[in-house]
C-alpha positions as CSV (number, residue, x, y, z in Angstrom):
1,M,-0.1,-0.5,-0.2
2,L,1.2,3.2,-0.8
3,L,0.3,6.1,0.7
4,I,0.5,10.4,-1.3
5,G,1.8,12.8,1.5
6,D,3.9,16.0,1.3
7,S,7.0,14.7,-0.1
8,S,5.4,11.8,-2.9
9,G,7.6,12.0,-6.0
10,R,5.5,11.8,-9.4
11,E,6.2,7.9,-9.8
12,V,4.0,7.4,-6.5
13,V,1.6,9.6,-8.1
14,R,1.5,8.0,-11.3
15,Y,1.1,4.6,-9.7
16,K,-1.7,5.6,-7.6
17,M,-4.0,7.4,-10.3
18,Q,-2.9,4.5,-12.7
19,E,-4.7,2.1,-10.3
20,V,-7.6,4.8,-9.6
21,L,-8.6,4.8,-13.5
22,N,-7.8,1.1,-13.8
23,E,-10.8,0.3,-11.4
24,L,-13.2,3.1,-12.6
25,L,-12.5,2.2,-16.4
26,G,-12.5,-1.3,-16.0
27,V,-9.8,-1.6,-18.4
28,E,-6.2,-1.6,-18.0
29,V,-4.6,1.9,-18.1
30,N,-0.5,2.6,-18.5
31,L,0.5,6.1,-17.6
32,R,3.7,7.8,-18.1
33,K,5.7,9.4,-15.1
34,N,6.0,12.8,-17.3
35,D,2.4,13.0,-18.3
36,R,1.5,17.0,-17.8
37,R,-1.4,15.7,-16.4
38,I,0.3,13.6,-13.3
39,K,2.6,16.5,-12.9
40,M,-0.6,18.7,-12.1
41,I,-1.8,16.5,-9.7
42,C,1.5,16.4,-8.1
43,N,1.3,20.6,-8.1
44,D,-2.2,20.2,-6.4
45,I,-1.4,17.9,-3.9
46,H,2.3,19.7,-3.1
47,K,-0.3,22.9,-2.8
48,L,-2.5,20.7,0.1
49,Y,0.8,20.8,2.3
50,D,2.7,23.6,1.7
51,E,-0.3,26.8,1.4
52,E,-3.0,25.0,3.5
53,A,-0.8,23.3,6.0
54,R,-2.6,19.6,5.5
55,T,-0.7,16.7,7.8
56,S,-2.2,13.8,6.5
57,S,-2.8,12.1,3.7
58,V,-4.6,11.8,0.5
59,S,-7.3,9.9,0.2
60,D,-8.3,7.3,-2.2
61,D,-11.6,9.7,-2.7
62,E,-9.5,12.2,-3.2
63,L,-7.2,10.4,-5.9
64,K,-10.6,9.3,-7.5
65,E,-11.5,13.1,-7.5
66,Y,-8.2,14.1,-9.3
67,A,-8.6,11.3,-12.0
68,I,-12.3,12.4,-13.1
69,K,-11.1,15.7,-13.4
70,Y,-7.8,15.5,-15.3
71,F,-8.5,13.0,-17.0
72,L,-12.1,12.2,-17.6
73,T,-13.3,15.7,-17.6
74,S,-11.4,18.4,-18.3
75,E,-10.0,20.5,-21.4
76,E,-6.6,18.8,-19.8
77,A,-8.3,15.4,-20.6
78,Y,-9.7,16.2,-23.9
79,P,-7.6,19.2,-25.8
80,P,-9.2,21.4,-27.6
81,W,-8.9,19.9,-30.5
82,I,-10.1,16.5,-29.9
83,A,-13.4,18.4,-29.0
84,H,-13.7,19.8,-32.0
85,T,-12.7,16.9,-34.8
86,R,-16.0,14.9,-35.7
87,Y,-15.6,11.0,-37.6
88,E,-18.5,10.9,-40.3
């Protein structure tokens, strides 16, 4: 079991996010550590500790919220050029 905290790096966040997405989507997802969405999630997590003085670990429910935000519903998940592409 890996916990996400103030000193967690991208590899731990990538691994946990991959687990969450596999569960949410029901398919095997392989993420890269340098994926911009992983970087953004790491930035958000570090802000929790740096700016909000958080002391507890990030929960699985919070990780699901990050997965939904950055991989399933935001413009980060679907860049603008995809939204305007039509397949006929």
